[in-house]
C-alpha positions as CSV (number, residue, x, y, z in Angstrom):
1,M,117.8,8.9,-128.4
2,S,119.6,6.9,-131.1
3,S,121.0,3.6,-129.9
4,N,124.4,4.4,-131.4
5,I,124.9,7.4,-129.1
6,P,126.8,6.2,-126.0
7,Q,124.7,6.2,-122.8
8,P,126.3,5.8,-119.4
9,V,125.3,2.7,-117.6
10,S,127.5,3.0,-114.5
11,P,128.7,5.9,-112.3
12,P,132.1,7.4,-113.0
13,T,134.7,5.6,-110.9
14,S,138.5,5.5,-110.4
15,A,140.4,3.4,-112.9
16,G,143.0,2.6,-110.4
17,V,145.5,5.2,-111.6
18,P,145.6,8.7,-110.3
19,H,143.3,11.1,-112.1
20,L,142.1,8.3,-114.5
21,R,138.4,7.7,-114.6
22,K,136.2,5.1,-116.2
23,C,132.6,4.0,-116.7
24,Y,130.5,1.6,-118.7
25,V,128.4,2.9,-121.6
26,D,125.8,1.3,-123.9
27,A,126.1,1.9,-127.6
28,N,124.5,0.0,-130.5
29,N,123.0,-2.2,-127.8
30,Q,126.4,-3.4,-126.7
31,L,128.5,-2.8,-123.6
32,W,131.6,-0.7,-123.7
33,E,134.1,0.8,-121.3
34,V,135.4,4.4,-121.5
35,F,138.4,6.0,-119.8
36,W,139.3,9.6,-119.3
37,T,141.4,11.9,-117.1
38,G,140.4,14.8,-114.9
39,S,136.9,15.5,-113.7
40,S,134.8,12.8,-112.0
41,S,131.9,14.1,-114.1
42,Y,130.9,12.3,-117.3
43,P,132.9,13.4,-120.3
44,D,131.8,13.9,-123.9
45,F,131.7,10.3,-125.0
46,A,131.7,11.2,-128.6
47,E,135.3,12.4,-128.2
48,L,136.6,9.2,-126.5
49,E,137.5,5.7,-127.7
50,L,135.1,3.0,-126.8
51,H,136.5,-0.3,-125.5
52,R,134.3,-3.3,-126.1
53,V,133.5,-5.4,-123.0
54,L,133.4,-9.0,-123.8
55,L,130.4,-10.8,-122.5
56,S,129.4,-14.4,-122.5
57,D,127.2,-15.6,-125.3
58,E,124.2,-15.8,-122.9
59,M,124.7,-12.4,-121.4
60,S,125.4,-10.8,-124.8
61,A,122.1,-12.2,-126.0
62,T,120.2,-10.8,-123.0
63,W,122.0,-7.5,-123.5
64,S,121.3,-7.2,-127.2
65,R,117.5,-7.8,-126.8
66,S,117.0,-5.4,-124.0
67,K,117.2,-1.6,-123.6
68,P,118.8,0.6,-121.0
69,L,116.5,1.6,-118.1
70,D,118.6,2.5,-115.1
71,F,121.8,1.6,-113.3
72,G,123.5,1.6,-109.9
73,A,127.0,1.4,-108.6
74,S,127.4,-2.3,-109.3
75,A,124.7,-3.4,-111.7
76,V,122.8,-2.4,-114.9
77,I,119.0,-2.4,-115.1
78,R,117.5,-3.0,-118.5
79,I,114.0,-3.5,-119.9
80,L,112.8,-6.7,-121.7
81,A,109.3,-5.6,-122.8
82,E,108.2,-9.0,-124.1
83,D,109.1,-10.9,-120.9
84,A,106.7,-11.8,-118.1
85,F,109.3,-10.2,-115.7
86,P,110.1,-7.2,-117.9
87,V,113.0,-5.7,-116.0
88,V,116.4,-7.4,-115.9
89,K,119.3,-6.7,-113.6
90,L,122.8,-7.6,-115.0
91,A,126.2,-7.7,-113.4
92,P,128.9,-6.3,-115.9
93,N,131.9,-7.7,-114.1
94,A,133.1,-10.4,-111.7
95,E,132.9,-8.1,-108.6
96,A,129.4,-7.1,-109.5
97,R,128.5,-10.8,-110.1
98,R,129.4,-11.7,-106.5
99,L,127.0,-9.1,-105.1
100,L,124.2,-10.0,-107.5
101,Q,124.5,-13.7,-106.8
102,H,124.4,-12.9,-103.1
103,E,121.3,-10.7,-103.6
104,F,119.5,-13.3,-105.7
105,A,120.1,-15.9,-103.0
106,V,118.6,-13.5,-100.4
107,L,115.6,-12.7,-102.7
108,R,114.9,-16.4,-103.2
109,E,114.8,-16.9,-99.4
110,L,112.5,-13.9,-99.1
111,S,110.2,-15.0,-101.9
112,G,106.6,-14.0,-101.0
113,Q,107.7,-11.5,-98.3
114,P,105.4,-8.5,-98.5
115,G,107.2,-5.3,-99.6
116,I,110.2,-7.1,-101.3
117,V,110.7,-7.0,-105.0
118,T,109.3,-10.0,-106.8
119,V,111.7,-11.8,-109.1
120,D,111.7,-14.7,-111.6
121,P,112.8,-17.8,-109.6
122,E,114.9,-18.8,-112.5
123,P,118.1,-16.7,-112.7
124,L,120.0,-15.8,-115.9
125,V,123.1,-18.1,-116.0
126,D,126.1,-18.9,-118.2
127,K,129.1,-21.1,-117.6
128,E,130.4,-18.8,-114.9
129,G,127.1,-18.9,-113.0
130,I,124.4,-16.3,-112.4
131,Y,125.0,-13.1,-114.3
132,G,121.5,-11.6,-113.8
133,Y,117.9,-12.0,-112.9
134,R,114.4,-10.8,-114.0
135,M,112.0,-8.9,-111.9
136,E,108.7,-7.1,-111.8
137,Y,108.3,-3.6,-113.3
138,L,108.3,-0.9,-110.6
139,T,108.1,2.9,-110.6
140,K,110.2,5.4,-108.8
141,I,108.9,7.4,-105.9
142,D,108.9,11.2,-105.6
143,F,111.9,12.1,-103.4
144,M,110.2,15.4,-102.5
145,N,107.1,13.7,-101.2
146,L,108.4,10.9,-99.0
147,G,106.2,11.8,-96.0
148,P,103.0,9.9,-97.0
149,L,105.1,6.7,-97.7
150,S,107.2,6.8,-94.6
151,S,104.9,4.8,-92.3
152,E,104.6,2.0,-95.0
153,V,108.4,1.9,-95.6
154,R,108.9,1.5,-91.8
155,R,106.3,-1.2,-91.6
156,V,107.8,-3.2,-94.5
157,T,111.4,-2.8,-93.1
158,H,110.4,-3.9,-89.6
159,A,108.6,-6.9,-91.1
160,L,111.9,-7.7,-92.9
161,H,113.7,-7.5,-89.5
162,R,111.2,-9.8,-87.9
163,R,111.9,-12.3,-90.7
164,G,115.5,-12.2,-89.5
165,Y,117.0,-10.1,-92.3
166,C,118.3,-6.6,-92.7
167,H,118.4,-4.6,-95.9
168,G,121.8,-2.8,-95.5
169,D,121.3,-0.2,-98.1
170,L,117.9,1.3,-97.3
171,S,117.6,4.7,-99.0
172,P,114.9,6.6,-101.0
173,S,116.4,5.4,-104.3
174,N,115.9,1.8,-103.1
175,V,112.2,2.2,-102.4
176,M,109.8,1.9,-105.3
177,L,106.1,1.4,-106.0
178,D,104.4,-1.6,-107.6
179,E,101.5,-1.5,-110.1
180,D,99.1,-1.2,-107.2
181,G,101.0,1.7,-105.7
182,E,102.4,-0.4,-102.8
183,V,105.8,0.2,-101.4
184,V,108.5,-2.3,-102.5
185,L,112.1,-2.5,-101.3
186,I,114.7,-3.2,-104.0
187,D,118.5,-3.7,-104.3
188,L,119.2,-6.2,-101.5
189,S,122.9,-6.5,-102.5
190,F,124.0,-5.7,-98.9
191,A,121.2,-7.6,-97.2
192,G,121.7,-10.6,-95.0
193,I,120.7,-12.6,-91.9
194,I,120.9,-10.5,-88.8
195,G,123.9,-11.5,-86.7
196,E,125.7,-13.4,-89.4
197,E,129.2,-12.4,-90.6
198,V,129.3,-10.1,-93.6
199,P,131.1,-11.7,-96.5
200,S,134.3,-10.0,-97.8
201,Y,132.7,-8.9,-101.1
202,I,130.2,-6.7,-99.3
203,P,131.7,-3.3,-98.3
204,R,132.4,-3.2,-94.6
205,W,130.9,0.3,-94.3
206,A,127.5,-1.2,-95.1
207,H,127.3,-2.8,-91.6
208,N,128.7,-2.1,-88.2
209,N,131.3,-4.5,-86.6
210,G,131.4,-6.9,-89.6
211,T,128.0,-8.5,-89.0
212,F,124.6,-8.0,-90.6
213,C,122.7,-5.8,-88.4
214,K,119.4,-3.8,-88.4
215,E,120.9,-0.6,-86.8
216,V,122.0,0.8,-90.2
217,D,118.4,0.3,-91.4
218,E,117.0,2.0,-88.4
219,S,119.3,4.9,-88.8
220,T,118.2,5.4,-92.4
221,L,114.6,5.1,-91.4
222,D,115.1,7.9,-88.9
223,E,116.9,10.0,-91.5
224,F,114.6,9.7,-94.5
225,F,111.4,8.0,-93.4
226,L,110.3,9.6,-90.2
227,S,106.5,9.4,-90.2
228,S,104.1,11.8,-88.5
229,D,103.4,9.1,-85.9
230,D,107.1,8.7,-85.0
231,A,107.6,12.5,-84.9
232,G,104.7,12.8,-82.5
């Protein structure tokens, strides 16, 4: 696909006005915002005006030398093929930065924890602070064939709980495989120390009663990762 064709790099969301939608797109290796009315589905970007998103010099340089790989609700995932940590996670706005900075702090504390994504200990920073970080390359799992992985996902998650942390957003999309085929948990934006108060920038629905807890993880394990041993 030609780089000048807009590619969505965020889900469609409300623009704060009734019936007005927005999302981020990548075009010409730059970040843009698009607005439209009506359906919550992606529009035909070729028919809409692109609004340039101003990035810091440092983030702009990272963006321009990387290519789109994936995205979530609050961050963009890009590929830096020449880097020792070839995948970079970037926060496109201030709200996303707060979540990413929280996540990076958790990942630094969990460095070396089996089953947790490995990241470069040096974050990507500009004058406003951390705007991204680099991590290992991972592959997606087959959502239709979760069974064989379920026991390993449960083992890794329970090891995380014994370490005193919960994940907070455990789902099949946040489980991947490393180059050795081992299960790795990603996207710890909602993770935290069990029993501590959830900061205001993390959605309250991610945890019960306003504190980091493992019950949400356990519920997700039972919904998506019920192994044959558990079923028996």
